C-alpha positions in Angstrom: -3.1 8.7 -26.5 -2.9 7.6 -22.9 0.3 8.9 -21.4 1.9 7.0 -18.4 4.8 8.8 -16.7 7.0 6.5 -14.5 8.6 8.8 -11.9 11.7 8.2 -9.9 11.2 7.2 -6.3 12.3 9.8 -3.8 12.1 7.8 -0.6 15.4 6.6 1.0 16.2 2.9 0.4 13.6 2.6 -2.4 14.9 0.9 -5.6 11.7 -0.8 -6.8 9.5 0.1 -9.8 5.9 -0.8 -10.6 6.6 -1.1 -14.3 9.3 -3.1 -16.0 10.8 -2.4 -19.4 8.9 -5.4 -20.7 5.7 -4.0 -19.3 6.4 -0.6 -20.9 6.9 -2.4 -24.2 3.5 -4.0 -23.9 1.9 -0.6 -23.1 3.6 1.1 -26.1 2.4 -1.8 -28.4 -1.1 -1.1 -27.2 -0.8 2.6 -28.3 0.3 4.2 -25.0 2.9 6.9 -24.6 5.4 6.0 -21.8 7.8 8.4 -20.2 10.3 7.1 -17.7 12.3 9.4 -15.4 16.0 8.9 -14.9 16.8 7.5 -11.5 20.0 7.2 -9.5 18.5 4.3 -7.5 16.0 2.3 -9.5 17.1 -1.4 -9.7 15.9 -1.8 -13.3 18.3 -0.2 -15.9 17.2 2.9 -17.7 18.8 1.5 -21.0 16.2 -1.3 -21.0 13.3 1.2 -20.8 14.9 3.2 -23.7 15.3 0.0 -25.7 11.6 -0.7 -25.1 10.6 2.5 -26.8 10.1 4.7 -23.7 10.7 8.5 -23.7 13.5 9.1 -21.1 13.0 12.3 -19.0 14.8 14.0 -16.2 14.7 12.7 -12.7 11.9 14.2 -10.6 10.6 16.2 -13.5 7.0 14.9 -13.1 5.6 18.3 -11.8 6.2 19.7 -15.3 4.7 16.7 -17.1 1.8 17.4 -19.5 -1.5 17.9 -17.8 -2.9 14.7 -19.2 0.0 12.5 -18.1 -0.8 9.9 -15.4 2.1 9.9 -12.9 3.0 6.5 -11.6 5.2 5.8 -8.6 5.1 3.4 -5.6 6.0 5.3 -2.5 5.0 8.7 -1.1 5.8 12.1 -2.6 7.8 14.7 -0.8 5.6 15.9 2.1 4.9 19.6 1.3 1.9 21.7 0.5 2.3 21.8 -3.3 -1.1 21.3 -5.0 -1.3 18.2 -7.1 -3.0 18.6 -10.5 -2.2 15.3 -12.2 -3.7 11.9 -11.9 -1.3 9.9 -9.7 -1.0 6.1 -9.2 0.8 5.3 -5.9 0.5 4.0 -2.3 -1.0 7.1 -0.8 -1.7 5.8 2.8 -4.4 8.4 2.9 -7.7 6.5 3.3 -7.5 5.3 6.9 -7.4 8.5 8.8 -3.6 9.0 8.7 -2.6 12.6 9.5 -0.1 12.7 6.6 -2.9 11.3 4.4 -5.1 14.2 5.2 -2.4 16.6 4.1 -2.0 14.6 0.9 -5.7 14.6 0.1 -5.8 18.4 0.7 -3.1 18.8 -1.9 -5.2 16.8 -4.4 -8.2 18.9 -3.6 -6.2 22.1 -4.0 -4.8 21.1 -7.4 -7.8 19.2 -8.8 -5.8 16.0 -9.3 -6.8 12.4 -8.6 -5.2 9.6 -6.6 -5.5 6.0 -7.8 -4.3 4.3 -4.6 -2.5 1.1 -5.4 -3.8 -0.5 -2.2 -7.4 0.0 -3.4 -7.0 -1.3 -7.0 -9.4 -4.3 -6.7 -11.2 -6.7 -9.0 -15.0 -7.3 -9.0 -14.7 -9.4 -5.9 -12.9 -6.8 -3.9 -9.5 -8.6 -4.1 -6.4 -6.5 -4.7 -5.1 -6.9 -8.3 -1.5 -6.6 -7.2 0.4 -6.7 -3.9 4.0 -6.9 -2.6 3.0 -9.2 0.2 4.9 -12.3 -0.8 8.3 -10.4 -0.9 7.4 -8.6 2.3 7.0 -12.0 4.0 10.2 -13.4 2.4 12.3 -10.4 3.4 10.8 -10.0 6.8 11.5 -13.6 7.7 15.0 -13.1 6.5 15.7 -10.1 8.7 14.1 -11.9 11.6 16.5 -14.8 11.1 19.4 -12.4 10.9 18.2 -10.9 14.2 18.2 -14.3 15.9 21.7 -15.0 14.6 23.0 -11.7 15.8 21.4 -12.2 19.2 23.0 -15.6 19.5 26.3 -13.8 19.0 25.5 -11.4 21.8 24.5 -8.4 19.7 21.8 -6.7 17.8 21.0 -7.1 14.1 23.2 -4.9 12.0 21.9 -2.4 9.4 20.5 -4.0 6.3 20.7 -3.0 2.6 19.4 -4.3 -0.7 20.4 -7.6 -2.2 21.0 -8.2 -5.9 18.8 -11.3 -5.7 17.4 -13.8 -3.2 20.2 -16.3 -3.8 22.7 -13.7 -2.3 20.4 -13.2 0.7 20.0 -17.0 1.3 23.7 -17.5 1.0 24.4 -14.8 3.6 21.7 -16.2 6.0 23.1 -19.8 5.8 26.5 -18.4 6.8 25.1 -16.4 9.7 23.2 -19.4 11.0 26.2 -21.7 10.8 28.4 -19.1 12.6 26.1 -19.3 15.7 27.1 -23.0 16.2 23.6 -23.5 17.7 20.7 -25.6 16.5 18.6 -23.7 14.0 15.7 -21.7 15.5 12.1 -23.0 15.5 9.7 -20.6 13.8 6.0 -19.9 14.0 4.2 -18.1 11.1 0.7 -16.8 11.8 -1.2 -15.9 8.7 0.6 -18.7 6.8 -2.1 -19.0 4.1 -1.9 -15.4 2.9 0.6 -13.8 0.5 2.8 -12.5 3.3 2.7 -15.7 5.3 3.5 -17.8 2.2 6.6 -15.7 1.5 7.7 -16.0 5.1 7.2 -19.7 5.2 9.1 -20.1 1.9 12.1 -18.3 3.3 12.1 -20.7 6.3 11.8 -23.6 3.9 14.8 -22.4 1.9 16.9 -22.5 5.1 15.5 -25.8 6.3 14.0 -24.3 9.4 11.4 -26.2 11.4 8.2 -24.0 10.9 4.8 -24.1 12.5 2.2 -22.6 10.2 -1.0 -21.2 11.6 -3.8 -19.3 10.1 -7.4 -18.3 11.0 -8.5 -21.7 12.2 -5.8 -22.0 14.8 -6.3 -18.4 16.1 -10.1 -18.3 16.1 -10.4 -18.9 19.8 -8.8 -15.5 20.4 -6.0 -16.5 22.7 -4.0 -16.7 24.8 -1.4 -18.4 22.6 1.3 -20.0 24.8 2.5 -21.9 21.7 4.0 -18.7 20.3 6.3 -18.4 23.4 7.6 -21.9 22.8 9.1 -20.9 19.5 12.4 -19.1 19.0 11.0 -16.8 16.3 7.4 -15.6 15.8 6.5 -14.0 12.4 3.2 -12.0 12.4 1.8 -11.9 8.9 -1.8 -10.7 10.0 -2.7 -7.1 9.3 -4.3 -5.4 12.2 -8.0 -4.9 12.1 -11.0 -5.0 14.5 -11.2 -8.5 15.9 -7.5 -9.4 15.4 -6.4 -11.3 18.5 -3.4 -10.2 20.6 -0.7 -12.7 19.9 2.1 -11.5 22.3 0.7 -9.3 25.1 3.1 -7.1 27.3 2.7 -9.7 30.1 4.5 -12.2 27.9 7.8 -10.3 28.3 8.3 -11.7 31.8 6.8 -15.1 31.3 9.0 -18.2 30.7 9.6 -18.3 27.0 11.9 -19.6 24.2 10.7 -16.7 22.1 13.5 -14.2 21.5 12.6 -12.6 18.1 9.3 -11.2 16.8 9.1 -10.3 13.2 6.1 -8.1 12.9 6.0 -8.2 9.1 2.5 -6.7 9.0 4.0 -3.8 10.9 1.1 -1.7 12.2 2.4 -0.4 15.6 0.1 2.7 15.5 -3.0 0.6 15.2 -5.4 0.2 18.1 -5.6 -3.4 17.0 -1.8 -4.1 17.0 -1.6 -7.9 17.7 1.9 -7.5 19.2 1.6 -4.5 21.6 5.1 -4.9 23.1 6.5 -2.1 20.9 5.0 1.1 19.4 7.4 2.4 16.6 8.4 0.9 13.3 12.1 0.0 12.9 14.4 1.0 10.1 17.1 -0.3 7.7 19.7 1.4 9.9 18.3 0.1 13.1 16.3 -3.1 12.1 15.2 -4.1 15.6 14.1 -2.7 18.9 15.0 -4.6 22.1 11.9 -4.7 24.3 13.2 -6.9 27.0 16.8 -7.7 28.2 16.7 -10.8 30.3 16.1 -13.0 28.5 16.3 -10.8 25.4 13.4 -10.2 23.0 13.9 -8.2 19.8 11.2 -6.9 17.5 11.8 -6.4 13.8 9.2 -4.1 12.2 10.5 -2.5 9.0 7.7 -1.0 6.9 9.2 -1.4 3.4 10.6 -4.9 3.5 10.1 -5.8 -0.2 12.7 -3.1 -1.1 15.4 -5.4 0.2 14.9 -7.5 -2.9 14.1 -4.8 -5.4 14.5 -6.8 -8.6 12.4 -9.8 -7.7 9.7 -7.8 -5.9 9.5 -5.3 -8.8 9.2 -8.0 -11.5 6.6 -9.9 -9.5 4.5 -6.8 -8.6 4.7 -5.3 -12.1 3.5 -8.6 -13.7 0.5 -8.6 -11.4 -0.3 -4.9 -12.2 0.3 -4.9 -15.9 -3.2 -6.2 -17.0 -4.8 -3.3 -15.1 -2.3 -0.8 -16.5 -3.3 -1.9 -20.0 -6.9 -0.7 -19.3 -5.8 2.8 -18.3 -7.2 4.0 -21.6 -10.6 3.4 -20.0 -10.1 5.1 -16.6 -13.8 5.4 -15.9 -14.4 1.7 -15.8 -13.2 -1.4 -14.0 -10.3 -1.2 -11.6 -9.7 2.5 -12.2 -13.4 3.4 -11.9 -13.6 1.7 -8.6 -10.4 3.4 -7.3 -11.7 6.8 -8.5 -14.9 6.3 -6.7 -13.0 5.6 -3.4 -10.9 8.7 -3.9 -14.0 10.8 -4.6 -15.6 9.6 -1.4 -12.5 10.2 0.7 -11.9 13.7 -0.6 -15.4 14.9 0.3 -14.4 15.3 3.9 -11.3 17.3 3.2 
């Protein structure tokens, strides 16, 4: 019997889950055993998992799980040197040369465990089977609009927290825009055809904001892009990679511009290919923006776990995308899981 163990998230401000009670019910009906840890923070109620037939276990008890259990979480484990002996499903952030990733892989090598990295679960065409991109875009655009409204009032964006649903978020944003007594900002979204860009553009549409939507065709010439500076808010939804153009260079800070807020939703400040190299550190829920220029002001929002602001919608969406793959966990050597294991095996060779 395949045993899936849903662990509690231990990262601050993380209330999402990659498996819903309905998904757990489907796994159990297929013959899986599903254990779910208690959690003080998970947005989805533990009673619903119990009603679905799950075994409820203590919070953070996964290190004592049976050897054959597959431990499933979203965000990183506590960063220590404990060997990892189980098979784990999570975002490991370990396959792109990250220093913390090297330590994580060393723990797997020491314990003999396996990492099925959620970022590398792909179909036969190499496309990810599940992603949080849409809600990252939606929430990132929202915090960027909040930043513009706060700036219009002479301040910085206040700390952010989770919302019960997107309706509550939209209601708050409409009130904040109205309080500025200014015309609504004009927004540019680059990467508008992707998951992240679609979410960002949808948030703007909910608020009735005039939005310019660009994608690869409009940016193929490589820049410069004076059109960005003519908008009030710029939302970058393009993940940094070799060949990504620079959208807002440092020289833009002192050029004439309407631009006053950058929402770097892709948020890759450490990359050599950062398309908005006017800042170098991700922002946080407590301090959502960094001011990179004072006169006129320019604030950058670059939170790296944006979907967590809407934990219910983002969990339900992501879990629905992932469930068909979870239902094949009883065949871990094939398909999605076989491909992910091959990537892990290749990465761990150099550890």
